[in-house]
N, C-alpha and C positions, 0 to 999 in steps of 0.2 A: 497645580499639578502635584497630587499627593504621592506616596510612595508606591502604591499600587500602580498608579498611572506611569510612574518611572519604570517599573518592572515591565509592564505590559508594552510599553513603547519600546524598550530595549529588545525585548524578544521579538515584537512585531518588526522592528528594523532589520534585525538579522534574517528573519523569514522573508520581509519584503525584498531586501536587497538580493537575496538569493533567488527568489522565485518570481517576483513581480516587477522589480525595478526596470525602467526602460533601458533596453540593451539591444545592441545589434543582433539581428536575427537571421536564421535561414529561411529562404523562401518556402511557403507551404507548396506542397506538390501540386495542387490543384491550379496554382497561379503560373508557375513557371514550368516550361517544358524541360525535361531532363537534359537534353542535348540539342545543340543547334547544328543543323546540316552543315556540310562543307561549304556550301555556297554562302552561308551567312557568318562564318567564323571570321575573326580578324585577319586582315590581310587580304580579304576578298569582300567586295561590295555586298552589303545586305540585299537579299531579294527584293526586287521592285517590279512594279508592272510596266515600267518603262526601262529601257536599257539605260543604266547610269553611265554618264560620260563626263570627264573632268571639265570643270569649268576653266576659263582662261581670262587673262587680262591683257590690255595692250602693253607692249614691251616697256614703255616708258613708266609703267605702273608697277612692274613686277617687283622691284625692291623698295618701293616707296612706302614709308610708314607714316601714318596720320596720328596726330595727337588730339583726342577728343576730351573736353572737360566740362563738368557741370559742378554744381555746389557739392554734390554728393559723391561724384565719381570721377576719376581720371582714367583714361584708357589709352593704350597704344595698339592700333590696329592696322592691318594691311588694307589694301584696296578692296578686297572681297568681304571686310568686315570680320575678319578672324582676329580674335583678341589675343595679343601677344603679352600683354602686361595690364594689370588692374590695381588701382590704389584708392583707398577710402580715406580721404584727407581728414575726417573728423574723428577717426578712431586709431588709438595707438596699438602697436603690436604688444607692447608690455607696459605694465603700469609705471607711471612717472618717466617714460622715455618718449622722446618726439618722433620716432620712427613710426609712420602710419602702417596700418594693416595693408598688405600688398600681396598680390599673387603674380609670380612670374612663370609664365607657361612655356618658356623656351625649352624646358626639358622634354616637353611633348609637342613642341613646334607652335601650337597655339591651343586655345581653349575650345573654340567652336568651328564648325565647318558647315556652311549652308549651301546645298546644291540644288539647283533648279534644272530639272531634266525636261526635255521636250522631245516629241515624236519626230520633229523635223531636223534634229542634230544638235550638237553641243553648242553651249552658250559662250560667246566671247564678249566680255564687258569692257566698255570704254568709260572713261571718267568724263561726266558732265560738269559737276561743280563740287566744291568742298568748302566748309567753313569750320570753326572751332567746335561745333557739335553735331555735323552732319556730313554725309558724303552721298552724292547721287551719281548712279551709273546707268548705262544704257546698252542695250544689244539689239541686233536685229537678225533674225533667221528667216529668210524667205519673207513671208508676209507677217511674221510675228514681230511685234514691238514689244520689248521687255525692259522694264525699269526696275531698279533696285534703289531703295532709299535706306540709308543706314543712319540712324539719329539717336543721340543720347539725350535721354529724358532730363528735363530739368526738375521734376518733382519726385523722381523715384530712382532706385538703384538699378535701372534697366537701360539696356541697349536694344533698340527696336529695329527689326530688320523686315521690310516690306518688299515683296517681289509681285509686281503687277504685269499683267500680259494682256495685250490688245491684238486681236486677229483682224487684219485688214484684207486678208485674202478670201478666197471663194470656197475653200475646203476647211473642214475642221481640223483641229490639232489638239494633241494631249499634252498636259504637263503634270509634273509631280514634283514634290520637294522632299529632300531628306536632310535631317539635321544630325550632326555627329558633335558629341562633347567628349573632351579629353582631360584627364587629370592625373598627375604623377602621384604615386602612392609610396610612401616610406615603408620599407619592409621591416624595419627595425623596430616599429611600434607594435608591440604584442597587445592582444585583447585577452585578458583573463578575468577572473572573478574578482579580485582585488582592484584591478584597474576600472571595472564596471562599478564597484562598489564605492570607491573613494574619488574616482574621476570619470562618471558615466559619460561616455562619448567624448571626452576631451581629446581633441586632436585625432579622433577616429573617423575615418572617412566612410560614408556609406552611399550606396546607390539608393536612390529614393524615387519613387513615382506614385501618383495618385490615381486610383482606379476604383470604380464603383462605390465611391463615397468613403474610402479609407486609404490611409497611407501604408505602402509596402516598402520594406527596407531589406537591404542586403549588404553585409559587410564586403568591402572590397578585398580585404586580405583573405577572406574565406572562400572567395569564388574560385573555383578550379576549372570550370568549363563555361564557355559562352552559353547565355541563357536568353531565351525569347519570351516575350509577353505580348499578347495580342488583344486587340479590341479595346477601343474608347479609353484611352490614357490621357487624362487631363493635363497632366504637367509632370515634370521629373527633373532629376539632375544629381548633384552630389550635395551632401549634407554633412557638416560637422556639428560641434556642440553649438556654436554661436553664429555660423554662417552658412548661407545656401548659395550654390552656384548651379542655376538650373535654366530651364527653357520652358516657356509658357505659350502656347499656340493661341492666337487671338480668333482665328476664323473657324476652326475646327479642331477636334481631338486628334491625337495620334492613332493611327492604326496599328503600329507595331513598335516595339521596343527590343533591341538586342543589346545586352550589356555584357561586358567581357573584361578579363584582366590578363595582360601579357607584358612581361619584362617590365613590371612596375609601373605599367601605363594602364590606367582605367580608361575604358571606352564605352560610351553609350551611342547607339544608332537609333534614330527616330524617323519614321515614315509618316508622311501626311497623306490624306487621301488623293488619289489621282483625280484630276479634273479635265474635262472636255472643253474646249473653247470653240464655240461655233463661229461661222463666218460673221464678221462685224461685232463679235462678242469680246467681252472682258472679263477677267477674274483676277484673284490675287490671293497670295498667302502672306501672313503677317505673324511674326512670332517675336517674343521678347525674351532676351537673356536678362536674367536677375543675377547680379553679383553684389551681394550685400548682407547685412545683418538679419538675423531672425527675429524681426521685430513686427508684431501683429499688425500695427497701422501701415507699415511700409509694405508688408507682403500682401495685404488686402487691396492695395492700390492696383495690383495687376490681375489678381483673381480672388473671388470672395472666399474660396476654400484654400489658398495658397498658405494661410496661416497654420494649417494642419501639419506643415512640415516641422513645427514646433512640437515635440512629443510630450504633451502633458498627459497622455494617456486617454483612454476611451472613457471609463467611467469616472475618473478623477479629473479629467480635462475640464469640465464646466466648473467645478469647484476651484480648481488652479486659476482658471481664468477670472472667476469672480473676485478671489483674494487678490490677484494681481491688480485688477481694476481698482480696488480698495487702496492697495499700496500706491498706485500711480496717483490716486486722488490725494493721498497725504503728502505725497512728494510735491505735487503741484502747490500745496500750501507752504511747505517747508522743504526746499530742495536738497534734501539730505536722506539718502535711502536708509540709513541707520536709524534716524529719527522716525522716519515713515514705518520702519519695522517695528519699533517700539510702540507707536501709535496703533498699528494693526494688531499687535499682540493684546494691547489693552481692549480693543474692540472685540477681539476673538474670545478673550477670557471673560469678558462681561457677557457675551452671548451665551457662553457655555456655563456660566455660574449657576443658573437654575438647575442644570443636570448635575453639577458638582454638589450643590446643596441637597438635592434629592438623593444622591448616592451616600453623603454622610449621614443623613437621617436614616436611611435604610440600613446602613451598617450599624448605627448606634442602636436601632431597634433589635437587630440580630445579635447584638452584643448583650442586650438586655435579656433576651430569652434563652441565652446559652446555658444557664444552669438547668432550666426545664429540658433543654435538648440533651444535656449530659444524663439527666434523670431517665429520659426515654432510652438513650442508648444503653445505660446500664440495666434498665429493667428488661428490655427486649433484645439484648445482644444475642440471644440464641434464636431469635425469630426475626430475621431481616424483613420479611414482609409485613409483620405487624409494626416493626420499628418504622418503616417508610410510612405506612398509613398513619401512625400517630404523629410523625413529624409533619406531614402534609395538614393533619388536622390542627396542629399547634400553629403552623404557619397561618392558617385561615382565621384561627381564633385570635391570634395576636396581631393579625393584619401585617405580616412579615413577608417580604419577598427576598428569598435567599440570593437571587441574582440582581437584586435592585442597586447594589453598589457597583456591579460589573457593566450593566447596560449603558449607563451614562458615559463610562470609559470607552466602550465599543463605538459609541457614537462620535467620540473625539478623534478616533483614529483616521478617518478620512480627511478631516481637516490637517491633521499633522503631515500625513503623507502628501496631501495637495500642496502644503507649504514647501515640503521638500522638493517637489517638482518644480515649484515657482523659483526657489533659490538656486536649483541646479540648471534649469533649462531656459530661464528668462534672460534675455540678452541685457535687459535693464540692470541686472545684477553685475554684469561684467564691468570690472574695473570701478565699481561704485565705492567711493569711500565713505567711512563714518567719521572717525577722528582719529588723530594720533597715529598709532601703529597699523591701524585697520584701514588699509587703503584699497582693498579689494574684497567686497563681502562675498563674492562667489568663489574665493579661495579660502583656505583654512587660515586661522588666525596664527601669523608667523611665530609669536611668542607664546601661544596657547594660554592667554590670559582668560578669554571667555570660557573655554571648557574646564579650566581649573576652578575658576570661581563659581561656575555653574555646579561643579561637583561639591564644592563646600556648601553651597546654598541647599543642595539636595540632602547632604547630611543633616543641616539644619532642619529640614522638613522632617526628617526621620524622628528627631527629637521631640517634635510637637504633634506628630500624627500618631494617633492610636494605633498600637500594634495589634495583630490578630490575636485571638485567644485571650483577651484581656480580662475576661471574666470566667473563663472555662479552664478545662484541663489542658496543660502545655503538651500536646500529643508531639509525636515524631514529625508529623506532617507540618505542625505549627513552628517547630524548631527549624525545619528545612526553609520554611518561609521567612523566618527571622534571619537566617543566614543569607538568603537571597536580598533581602532588604539591606543587610550590612554591605554586601559586596556590589549591588546593583549600581549605586552611584559612581563606583570606581570603573566598573565595566562600561557604563553608559558615558562616563566622561572620556574614557578611552576611545569609544567609537567616534565621539565627537571631535577628537583631535585633528583629524584630517577631513572632516566635513566642512562645508561653506561656513565662514564666520557669521554669515546672515543667518543661518539656521542656528547656530550656537547662540547668536544674540537673542534670537526670538526665545529659545528654550531658557536661557538664562533669565530674561525679563518674565517669562511665564513663570519660572520657579520663584522669583522674588514676589510676584503677585500671589502665588500660591501660599507662601509663608504668611503673608498678611491675611489672606483668605482663610488659611487654617486656624490662626489665632481667633479670628472672628467666629468661626463655626464652633471652635472648642468652647468658647464663651456661651455663644448661643445655644448649644446643645445642653450645656449645664443648666441654663434657664428653662429650656424646653422640657428636660427630664430631670427635674431637681430631686425627685425621690430615689433616683438611681445612684447608688454609692458602690464603690468596687470593694466587695468583701474579701476577707482573707480567704486563702485556699482552703484553710481547715473549716471555715464556716460553710464553704460551698459544698465541702465532701460530707460535713455533718449536719446538714440540713435535716 
């Protein structure tokens, strides 16, 4: 990574963070309706094709709490399957502390509410059986036999709820299902530019849903009115930086979503398609609640597109996922993400070396013809059109591409930004230790060692990297460039102070490799162009 790369990346970072970095967004007008009618506002049930009626359970179950446990998830739920408490035993809340990640939903009563509505009347559930990871309920309404099975998956972070209906009567009946999700929102956590820049989406809660092949998001804190979304919604829920709490239907997509905020309580109401049960017919609704980390392999267990909740971006996403797969491969060989990052950096740097070599040769050729370029500028300074024509002819004759040094740099930018997404959005980086004081590669270096050393290495790069205008007149533009070269390592180092230590480690290793690479290129270019010697300025002017 030479000095030009440092400057370009620094400027690109500022522009990227401000304009393109993943950030909570307001919904496009064509997706969300402006206002929800009074019938669908919080406090009133969302509109349904069947009249919604409250579910009930037998009196002995009203205050009973069930504890379900699997290898991945521990839950406390009531008899209806409403999650009151969830815990992830394998992940700690903070680095170096034993307390696991947990969600206590008592502030909003419970996380989920699943209502089964029928055209024959309200449902009254009775307990059939229960064990350490499942509950079975039954209800009868006239000739309808209804069964609800609530089961905790052994292989994923999901709670499955299946409502099945069998019609033993002689007339048809209609059923529908509505699911509601609730989450407390901390009003004191503001979302501003610097929050997005240095902690994108950290502890920031968003409404998310997947529709028409793309992820839609809405900041909970920015929502002022209930909003409705219609037609073919694949899944959705609440997303933070590293965790997803959501609902995934198994049998069909959702017909409608209404999301709202009221008194620090986020609410999402989902409607599934109404079904008609013919005499002697059966049908069912099956949904899964996901309460776990945003890890690609875990998310894909429930739905092939559920991993889109990890916001790697649209055009950068494939690159980020590819780089993450390489990182995970190295981690499988040596289970230390810091070492995996170093190995990934070596691979990326090796892959990009031909571009760096081509750029160095192009810049050297451009440096060689600078005296001739100065002659043309001096000779035709009163005729800009002729000057441009002569310049183009010179480029063609000398086989010089004036943008040859910039093009390889531009091709490196997607890799850098894709890696930024990997270090910021990948759950694998959360609490991933390197060694010593770096115990979380997703957080900034607590002692700022890596960005400070990185800044020093960048200054070393300056000493061995040819400066612009090395053989030509030192114009005002070149003086400005040299001033940028001088200050850019400090500016870039300052930016990296509070960015992930994994990203700082990547750039530090990249810079160290670049120093070695630059020594090689300097010697190689001297052999490649042995006849070129740097003349004195008086010789250039007195040619």
